[in-house]
N, C-alpha and C positions, 0 to 999 in steps of 0.2 A: 286134677289132671292140666286142668289149664297153667296152675302155676305150675307144675315139670316143665309144660315144656318155655313160661318164661325163661325158667332159672336154663334151660337146657339154652336158649336161643342168644344168653348171654355167656354165658360160660365159651360159646361158640365162637361169637365175635372178641370177647375180649381183648384177646390179640391183636386184630388186625382193625384197629379204631380206624387209623390213615387210611387204611382200605375205602372205609365204608361211605359211602355218599350221601352228602351233606345237602342235597340243591334238593329239593324239589318238583321241582321244572326240569330236573335229568330223569327223575324217574324211569328207566323205560320200558317199554310197554310189555317183552316179557314179566318185569319186576312186577309192575300191577297189575299183572290179569295172573302172577301167583299169591298176591298177595289177599288178592279178589278171593280165592281158593280156600285161604286158610280159613274165612269165613265162616264154611261148613264146619267146620269144627264145632262151631259155637250151636251147631241142630243136637249136640250131646250136651250132656247136664254134667257143668264143673267145667263149661269152653264159655267163656264171654264173648261176644263180635270182638269187640276192641282189644282185650287180652291176646285172643289170637292173630287179630292183625297185626299186635304190634309186632310180636314172638317172631310170625311168618314174616316183618320187614326186617328186621333184625338177620332172619337167617335168606334173607334174599339180597342182603348188601347195603339195609339201606342205616343210616345212625338212628339212634335211641330216640333222638328229638325227630328228626325226617318221620321215621316212624310214625313214630306218638301222629305228629302235625296230618298224612297221608292218609290213617285211621280214619279220623276227625273227620278230616274231607270228604272220604268217600260215603261216609255214617250220612251223609245229608239227603242225597237221594233217599236211602233203604230207606231212611227216617220219614221220609216228605211220601212215600209210597204206601208204607206201610199204613202211618194216619190217614190215608186218603181215601186208602181201602176198604178203614176199620170204619171210616162217617160214610158211603156209598153204600156201606153192606149194615149201615143204623141207621139211616135219612128216613128212612119211614116211618120210624117209631121218636124221634125228633121232634119239638116240639120249638114254637120261635120263646117262647120262656128259657129254653137250654139255649140258645146260644149264649145269655148274659154268664152261665157258668161256663161252657165252652173256651170262651175268651179270657175269662179268669185262669182256666186251668192250662192255656194256652201261653198267657206273660210270665205266668207263676214258670212252669216249665221251663220257660225261653232265656227266664234265669236262672233255677238253677244251674240247668244242661250247661250254658254258658259261664258261671264260675267253678262250674264242676272241672270243666274243661281246660281254663284256664289254669284254677289246683293242679291238676295233674300236669301238664304242661309244666309247670314249673318243681312239681315234687321228678318229674323225669328230668330236670337239670340236675339237680342233689344226688339224684340217687339212683341205683341202677332198676331194672324190672326185678331183679331178687332180691331186693328187700321189699315189694309190691306183693309179692311171691309167697314170702317167711309171712304177711300180713293172712294171706288171702286163705294158707293153711294152717294158721292160727283160729279165720271167723270160721272154716271151717267143720275145727274140731268140736268149738266150742258148740257152732249150730249144732253138733252132731250129740253131744255131749247134753245141749238141754236136751234134746223136741226126741231122743231116743232113749236114752239115761231117765 
């Protein structure tokens, strides 16, 4: 379903690229709230948070690159709160020995996330969300075939 939303968003905005907002600093409060609301779609299986907010950004009038930058920008506080919540929830079972493992995990996750975001932003400069949506559909069919047949 997330792939179909991305394809729909690309289709709806393909003819009015000149009218789409390309400045991250000029996103209106209404656009920001609507893009944030698209995150709710990630509660359903098949919708990723970033995919739904990227498509939502397009549908509320942002250029693809601007929507991607905003999507990753709004992920930072969300991820921070989620990690802090998980840490506080499990603080009673953590020991001093776990600190090294947590530090290594943090650094590795940060580096991988950083390079993944950079790669994806470069991908979006060259290709549309539709090509990424096809990839998601092919991957979903392969996973369903592998796990259920």
